[in-house]
C-alpha positions in Angstrom: 77.5 100.8 67.8 81.0 99.5 68.5 79.3 96.6 70.8 77.0 96.1 67.6 80.0 96.1 64.6 80.9 93.1 66.8 78.0 91.4 67.5 77.7 91.3 63.9 81.0 90.1 62.8 80.9 87.9 65.3 77.2 86.5 64.3 78.9 86.4 60.6 80.9 84.0 62.0 78.8 82.4 63.2 77.0 80.9 60.8 79.9 79.6 58.7 80.4 78.3 62.1 77.2 76.4 62.0 77.8 75.2 58.6 80.6 73.8 59.0 79.4 72.0 62.5 76.3 70.2 60.7 78.9 69.3 57.5 81.1 67.5 60.2 78.1 66.0 62.2 78.0 64.5 59.0 81.2 63.1 57.8 81.6 61.9 61.2 78.2 59.4 61.5 80.1 58.5 57.9 83.5 57.8 59.6 84.7 60.9 57.4 83.7 60.1 53.6 80.6 62.2 52.0 80.4 58.8 49.5 79.4 56.9 52.1 76.2 59.2 52.4 73.1 57.3 51.3 71.9 60.4 48.0 68.4 60.3 50.2 69.9 61.5 53.2 72.4 63.6 51.2 69.4 65.7 49.0 69.0 67.0 52.6 71.3 68.4 53.8 70.9 71.6 52.3 67.7 72.0 53.5 69.3 71.4 57.5 72.0 73.8 57.0 69.7 76.3 56.5 67.3 75.3 59.1 70.1 75.1 61.6 71.4 78.4 60.7 68.2 80.6 61.2 66.8 78.5 64.3 70.6 78.4 66.5 70.7 82.1 65.5 68.2 82.8 67.0 68.9 80.6 70.4 72.2 82.5 70.5 70.4 85.4 70.9 68.2 84.5 73.6 70.9 83.1 75.4 72.9 87.1 75.1 76.6 85.0 72.9 76.3 88.5 71.9 75.7 90.9 74.2 78.8 89.4 76.6 81.7 91.4 77.4 83.8 88.5 76.2 87.3 89.5 77.1 85.9 88.5 80.6 84.7 85.4 79.2 84.1 82.7 82.1 82.8 79.9 83.4 79.2 81.6 83.5 79.9 82.4 79.8 80.5 78.5 79.2 77.4 77.6 81.1 75.4 79.8 78.0 77.1 78.4 75.2 76.9 74.6 76.1 73.1 75.4 77.5 72.4 77.2 73.6 73.7 73.7 72.1 71.4 72.2 73.4 68.5 73.8 73.4 69.2 74.9 69.9 70.0 71.8 68.1 66.7 70.1 69.7 64.5 72.8 68.5 66.4 71.7 64.8 65.9 68.3 65.9 62.0 69.3 66.3 61.7 71.0 62.9 63.2 68.2 61.4 60.5 65.8 62.7 58.0 67.7 62.2 59.3 68.6 58.5 59.7 65.0 57.8 63.4 65.0 56.2 65.3 62.1 56.3 68.1 63.3 58.7 70.5 60.8 60.6 69.2 61.6 64.6 73.0 60.9 65.5 74.0 63.7 63.7 71.9 65.9 66.7 74.2 64.5 68.9 77.5 64.8 67.7 76.6 68.3 66.8 75.9 69.7 70.1 79.3 69.4 71.1 81.3 70.0 67.8 78.9 73.9 68.3 80.4 73.7 71.7 83.5 73.8 71.1 83.6 75.9 67.8 81.6 78.3 69.3 83.1 78.4 72.6 85.9 78.5 71.2 86.1 81.2 69.0 84.9 83.6 72.3 87.6 81.7 74.5 90.7 82.2 72.0 89.3 86.2 71.6 89.9 86.4 75.4 92.8 84.7 75.6 94.3 86.6 72.5 93.0 89.9 73.8 95.1 88.6 77.0 98.6 87.8 75.4 98.6 91.3 73.6 98.0 93.6 76.2 100.6 91.3 78.3 97.7 89.5 80.4 99.8 86.6 80.6 102.9 87.5 79.5 103.7 90.4 81.3 106.3 92.6 81.1 109.9 92.2 83.1 109.3 94.0 86.9 105.7 92.9 86.8 105.0 92.1 91.3 105.6 88.8 92.1 102.3 88.3 94.7 101.6 85.2 97.1 98.2 84.9 97.9 97.5 84.2 102.2 94.3 82.3 101.7 92.8 79.3 98.6 89.3 80.2 99.7 86.8 81.9 97.0 88.4 85.2 98.2 92.2 84.3 97.3 89.9 82.5 93.8 88.2 85.9 93.1 92.0 88.6 93.5 93.9 85.8 91.1 91.1 86.3 88.6 91.0 90.5 88.7 95.3 89.9 89.5 95.0 88.0 86.1 92.6 90.1 84.2 94.4 93.5 85.6 97.4 94.5 83.1 97.8 97.7 84.9 98.1 96.2 87.7 101.2 95.2 86.7 100.9 92.2 89.4 101.7 88.2 89.0 100.1 85.7 91.1 103.0 83.2 91.4 101.6 81.3 94.5 99.3 80.2 97.1 99.5 80.0 101.1 96.0 77.7 103.0 96.6 75.9 106.3 93.9 72.9 104.8 96.7 70.3 104.0 93.7 68.6 101.7 94.7 71.7 99.1 97.9 71.5 99.3 99.8 70.2 95.8 96.7 71.6 94.1 95.8 74.8 91.8 93.0 77.9 92.0 93.3 79.2 88.9 96.5 77.5 88.0 98.5 79.1 90.8 99.7 76.4 92.6 99.4 76.1 96.4 102.6 75.2 98.2 102.4 75.0 101.9 100.6 76.2 104.7 101.6 79.7 106.5 104.8 78.2 108.1 106.1 77.7 104.8 105.8 81.4 104.3 109.2 82.2 104.4 110.3 79.5 102.5 107.5 79.9 99.6 109.1 83.5 99.6 112.3 83.4 99.1 111.9 80.2 96.4 109.3 81.9 94.5 111.4 85.5 95.1 107.9 86.7 95.8 107.6 90.8 95.8 104.1 91.6 97.9 101.8 89.1 100.2 97.9 89.4 100.1 96.4 88.5 103.4 92.6 87.2 101.9 91.0 85.2 104.0 87.9 87.8 105.3 85.9 85.2 107.2 89.2 85.4 109.3 90.1 86.4 113.1 91.5 89.0 114.2 94.5 86.2 116.6 94.3 84.3 112.8 95.8 87.4 110.7 98.0 88.4 113.6 99.7 85.4 113.6 100.4 85.3 109.4 101.0 88.7 110.2 104.1 87.7 112.2 105.3 85.4 109.4 104.4 88.0 106.9 107.1 89.7 109.1 110.0 87.5 108.9 110.2 88.3 105.3 110.9 91.8 103.2 107.7 92.2 101.4 105.2 94.2 101.3 102.0 92.9 103.0 98.7 93.6 102.3 94.9 92.6 103.5 91.7 92.5 102.4 89.4 93.5 104.8 87.2 91.3 107.1 83.7 90.8 106.0 82.4 93.5 108.8 84.0 95.8 106.6 83.1 94.4 103.3 80.0 95.8 103.3 78.7 94.5 100.3 80.3 91.1 100.8 81.9 91.7 97.1 85.6 90.9 96.9 87.3 93.4 94.6 90.8 94.0 93.9 90.5 98.3 95.1 89.4 96.9 98.4 93.0 95.1 99.6 94.6 97.2 101.6 98.1 97.7 103.5 97.9 96.2 106.5 96.9 98.5 109.4 97.5 98.1 113.4 93.9 97.8 114.0 94.3 94.7 112.0 96.6 93.6 114.2 95.0 94.3 117.3 91.5 95.1 117.3 89.5 92.1 118.5 86.4 89.7 116.7 83.2 92.1 115.5 80.6 92.7 118.8 77.9 91.6 118.9 75.1 94.5 120.2 71.4 94.1 121.2 70.1 96.6 118.6 66.9 96.3 119.9 67.6 97.1 124.0 70.2 99.8 122.6 67.5 101.7 120.5 64.9 101.2 123.7 67.0 103.7 125.6 68.0 106.2 122.5 65.2 106.4 119.6 63.0 108.7 120.1 65.2 110.4 123.7 67.0 113.5 123.9 71.0 112.2 124.4 73.2 114.5 126.0 76.9 114.2 125.1 80.1 115.9 127.1 83.0 116.2 125.9 81.3 115.6 122.6 84.1 116.9 120.0 87.0 114.4 122.0 87.4 111.4 120.4 85.0 109.4 122.4 82.7 111.9 122.6 82.9 111.9 118.9 82.2 108.2 118.7 79.8 108.4 120.6 78.2 111.1 119.1 78.1 108.8 115.4 76.4 106.2 116.4 74.0 107.5 119.1 72.8 109.3 115.8 72.5 106.3 114.6 69.6 105.1 116.9 67.4 108.5 115.4 67.4 109.8 119.1 64.7 112.8 119.3 67.6 115.2 119.9 71.3 115.1 120.1 72.6 117.7 122.2 77.2 118.0 121.6 78.8 119.9 124.8 81.9 120.9 124.2 84.6 123.0 125.5 86.6 123.2 122.8 84.7 124.9 119.6 86.8 123.6 116.5 85.9 119.9 117.6 82.9 120.4 118.5 82.7 122.3 114.9 84.2 119.5 112.8 81.7 116.7 114.3 78.9 118.8 114.3 79.2 119.3 110.5 79.5 115.6 110.4 76.8 114.7 111.6 74.6 117.1 110.2 76.4 115.8 106.2 75.6 112.1 107.3 72.0 112.2 109.2 70.0 115.6 107.5 68.0 115.0 109.6 69.1 114.5 113.0 67.8 116.9 115.7 71.2 118.6 116.6 72.0 121.1 119.5 75.8 122.1 120.1 76.5 123.4 123.2 79.8 125.1 123.6 80.3 125.4 127.5 82.7 124.0 131.0 81.4 121.5 132.9 83.0 123.5 136.0 80.8 126.0 135.6 78.0 124.8 137.3 75.4 127.5 136.6 76.1 127.2 133.2 75.6 123.1 133.4 72.4 124.3 135.7 71.0 126.2 132.6 72.1 123.4 129.7 69.9 120.7 131.5 67.0 123.4 131.9 66.8 124.1 128.9 67.2 120.6 127.0 65.8 118.3 129.9 68.0 115.2 128.5 67.0 111.4 129.2 70.3 110.4 128.6 73.9 111.8 129.7 76.8 110.2 128.4 79.5 112.0 130.4 83.1 111.8 128.2 84.4 115.0 129.5 87.6 115.1 130.6 91.4 115.7 131.3 92.9 112.5 130.7 96.4 112.7 129.2 98.9 110.9 132.4 101.9 113.4 132.5 99.9 116.2 131.9 97.8 115.8 134.5 100.9 115.0 136.8 102.8 118.7 136.1 98.8 120.2 136.4 97.2 117.8 139.0 94.6 121.3 139.9 93.5 121.0 136.3 93.1 117.7 136.6 91.3 117.7 140.0 88.5 120.6 138.6 87.4 119.0 135.5 87.1 115.0 136.2 86.0 115.7 140.2 84.8 119.1 140.4 83.4 118.7 136.7 81.4 115.3 137.2 79.7 115.9 140.4 77.9 119.0 138.1 77.2 117.2 136.0 76.5 114.3 137.9 73.6 116.5 140.1 71.8 117.8 136.9 71.0 115.0 135.9 69.7 114.2 138.8 68.0 117.5 139.6 66.5 117.2 136.2 65.6 113.7 136.3 67.8 112.0 133.6 66.6 108.3 133.0 70.9 107.2 132.5 73.7 108.4 133.2 77.4 106.8 131.7 80.6 108.0 133.1 83.2 107.4 130.1 85.7 105.6 133.3 89.3 104.4 132.7 92.0 101.3 134.2 94.1 104.1 135.3 91.1 104.7 138.2 92.0 101.0 139.6 94.4 101.5 142.1 96.0 104.5 140.7 99.1 105.7 141.1 98.3 109.0 139.0 96.6 111.9 139.4 94.1 111.5 136.4 93.3 107.9 137.6 92.8 108.8 141.0 90.5 111.5 139.8 88.5 109.4 137.7 87.7 106.5 140.5 86.6 109.3 142.5 83.7 109.9 139.4 83.3 107.3 139.6 82.5 107.0 143.7 80.4 110.2 142.7 78.2 108.5 140.9 77.8 105.6 142.8 77.3 107.7 145.6 74.5 110.0 143.9 72.6 106.6 142.4 71.9 105.8 145.9 69.6 108.1 146.5 68.8 109.3 142.7 65.9 108.5 140.2 68.5 108.4 137.8 70.3 105.4 136.8 73.9 106.2 137.5 77.1 103.9 135.9 80.2 103.9 134.9 82.2 102.0 132.0 85.8 101.3 132.7 88.2 100.1 130.0 91.9 100.8 128.8 93.3 102.7 126.1 91.6 103.2 123.0 93.6 103.1 119.4 94.3 106.1 117.5 92.4 108.4 120.8 93.8 111.8 121.2 96.8 111.6 122.6 96.9 107.4 122.6 100.7 106.3 121.9 99.3 104.8 118.2 99.7 108.6 117.1 102.5 109.6 118.8 105.2 106.5 116.9 103.5 107.3 113.8 104.6 110.8 114.0 108.5 109.9 115.1 108.0 107.2 112.4 107.5 110.0 109.7 110.2 112.2 111.0 113.1 108.9 111.2 112.8 108.3 114.4 113.5 107.4 117.1 110.8 106.1 118.4 110.6 106.0 121.8 109.1 103.3 124.4 109.0 103.9 128.2 110.4 100.1 129.0 110.4 96.9 127.0 108.4 95.3 129.3 105.6 97.5 129.6 102.4 96.8 128.7 98.6 98.3 127.7 95.5 96.4 127.1 94.2 98.1 123.8 90.4 98.5 121.6 89.7 100.4 118.5 87.4 103.0 119.3 84.9 102.4 116.9 84.1 98.8 119.5 84.7 101.0 123.0 82.0 103.1 122.2 80.0 100.3 121.0 80.3 98.3 124.0 79.7 101.9 126.1 76.3 102.2 124.7 75.4 98.2 124.8 76.9 98.4 128.8 74.3 102.2 129.2 71.3 99.8 127.7 72.1 97.0 130.5 72.5 99.5 133.3 70.0 99.7 136.5 71.7 101.7 138.9 75.2 102.2 140.8 77.4 99.1 138.3 80.7 99.6 137.0 81.0 97.6 133.8 84.2 96.6 132.6 85.3 95.9 129.4 86.8 92.9 128.3 89.8 94.5 126.7 91.5 90.9 125.2 94.7 90.3 125.4 97.5 93.0 127.2 100.1 93.9 124.1 103.7 95.2 124.7 103.8 98.2 123.9 107.5 97.1 122.4 105.8 94.7 120.7 103.8 97.7 118.7 106.4 99.8 118.2 108.0 97.6 116.3 104.7 96.3 114.4 104.0 100.3 113.0 107.7 100.5 111.9 107.2 97.3 109.7 103.6 98.5 108.8 105.3 101.6 107.5 107.7 99.8 105.6 110.8 100.2 107.3 112.3 97.5 109.6 112.8 98.1 113.5 116.7 98.8 115.0 117.9 98.8 111.5 116.2 102.1 109.2 114.2 102.9 112.6 116.0 102.6 115.9 113.3 102.3 119.1 114.5 104.0 122.1 113.4 103.5 125.9 113.6 106.5 128.3 112.0 104.7 131.3 108.8 104.5 133.0 107.6 108.7 133.8 106.1 109.7 137.0 102.6 107.8 137.5 103.5 104.9 135.1 102.7 101.5 135.6 104.2 98.5 133.7 100.6 97.0 133.5 97.0 98.4 134.1 94.0 96.9 136.4 90.9 96.1 135.4 89.6 96.2 139.0 89.9 97.0 142.2 90.3 94.3 144.8 86.8 94.2 146.7 85.1 94.9 143.6 84.4 91.1 142.3 83.3 90.7 138.8 80.1 88.9 137.3 79.3 88.0 133.7 76.3 89.6 131.3 74.4 88.5 128.7 77.2 90.2 126.1 80.4 88.3 126.8 82.5 91.2 126.0 81.2 93.3 129.1 81.4 92.9 133.1 80.2 94.1 136.2 81.6 95.4 139.0 80.3 94.8 142.2 78.7 98.3 143.7 81.1 99.7 146.3 79.5 101.5 149.6 80.1 105.5 148.9 78.8 107.7 151.7 77.8 110.6 149.4 77.6 113.3 152.6 80.8 111.9 153.3 82.3 112.5 150.3 80.5 116.0 149.2 82.2 117.1 152.8 85.4 116.1 151.5 85.2 117.1 148.2 83.9 120.7 149.8 86.8 120.7 151.4 89.5 119.8 148.2 88.1 122.7 146.6 89.9 125.4 149.2 92.5 123.5 149.3 92.9 123.6 145.1 92.7 127.3 145.1 95.6 127.6 147.4 97.6 124.6 147.8 98.1 122.7 144.4 100.6 119.8 146.7 98.5 119.9 149.4 95.3 118.8 147.3 97.0 116.1 145.2 98.0 114.7 149.2 94.3 115.0 150.1 93.3 112.9 147.4 95.2 109.6 148.9 92.5 110.1 151.7 89.2 110.1 149.8 90.9 107.2 147.2 92.9 105.4 149.5 94.2 103.0 146.9 96.5 105.9 145.6 99.8 105.1 145.0 100.8 108.1 144.7 104.6 107.6 146.1 104.8 105.0 143.4 105.1 107.4 141.0 104.7 105.1 138.1 101.0 105.3 135.9 99.3 104.9 132.5 101.5 107.1 130.5 100.5 106.9 127.0 100.4 103.3 126.7 
């Protein structure tokens, strides 16, 4: 109702402006004096004014000049006004020609410009007045002064929205852009004052309170470099998500969020061969062991999207399995889902599961993976990672599984801890069985995943929440990192490439110093490292290395069609000998844990127990 009343008042105002426009056009045509207008032309003035009023109001309605929200008037509304002025005056000219009224034709050229100025001026004046009275131009004291990094379309939209929404209490003050041709220019009235190297200087000069990184198309390397410059200031840093996160590709101020560690450590989007993946998952029965864990649950999420015939979550921990089960049933109501609580150490239980469900594809993610805990409890690592893997692999062979994908780790390469040594044995098991099985057994080896259970990120966050200190084992310790979704994407893609026996190695990108990671997390939490939150070095723990390796010397490395996935050459494994060694290992595990660890050194010659320096939390 209010909109109709506003439109009515606006139409009345337009009627007055149309008649003023005609009068002004006559005045301009005859040098500003009505006396100069010939009598034969003056007599038609009233007829022209009436015709122009009727025709132009109809045209304005057609061009929707009474249905726009003029408080948000922009270039689109201006184009509508120009179009309405041109078309309406053309129609009036046509009417005059048909009616044979004596009116100077030049009048209509003049009225196009006057109409545009008057009709557009009224509407844009309303927007300016509204912004003035709401404090959208003259902001109240205490508004945040914002620096926009990125002078592209996204930055322009953010500036416009910050100006339109007074409730955000933010004033865009300056722009940073690396394009030298943009320097000194303005976007929506905001000046471009420098490149990324000038961020600190601009922040100090313009008294900036907050920085928004508005380059959704930028790769992670650029984002990291920009953040490093922003971190030299005391400003709060926010970011517009990447293009891959902007699902509807729209840029709105509500999508601006705090920078998180994934923005700095994640890599560029992964390109998957969806058809190849679908060919081995769609319409198939897929079993995920450890399906409630951080990697296993993400496997289940992504597999569910490929419409399997049935998805089976197998986990020994009921709470995790329950959580992912409910999540999947909510997200995929039509998913044929089975949740099995079982322990992979129990061969008979595994046999019953495989006999009942007869899976086509198995992702084996169940494992003990916490390095320090497994150093303290080595027999548990052996039982789960070795005996459990053998149980699942033998059932896969027995029941004709098409493809078996083992989730392995970089800590299996030249292991210095029992967790890594047992995962290397798991790789040996699947490579040995593959030589005699119709099932295609492969392993996928990668490093640390951000946010996984027990990883360094959640630990650091908890320590920061508690006020510190943040504990780092060594100032030079480095690790490779991936996000959980990208690691799982590559695992699924690698599974599609399997021919049997391969160990796929994922491109983990550039290694990251854990010390630098700790400093970034502290800054992202709004504190200053070693001032607000202390960082303490605790020393390398048993089994922890300064750095991780992804490849054994004898394996070699070959590229695949996916530039993020490489394949290691299969190393010969005598399955009969390996099973005899595992049988003996089962006997000594029951009696002497230390002796079992020593015996693993004979099975895995690259295991360097004596060094006592490996993966740890990093």
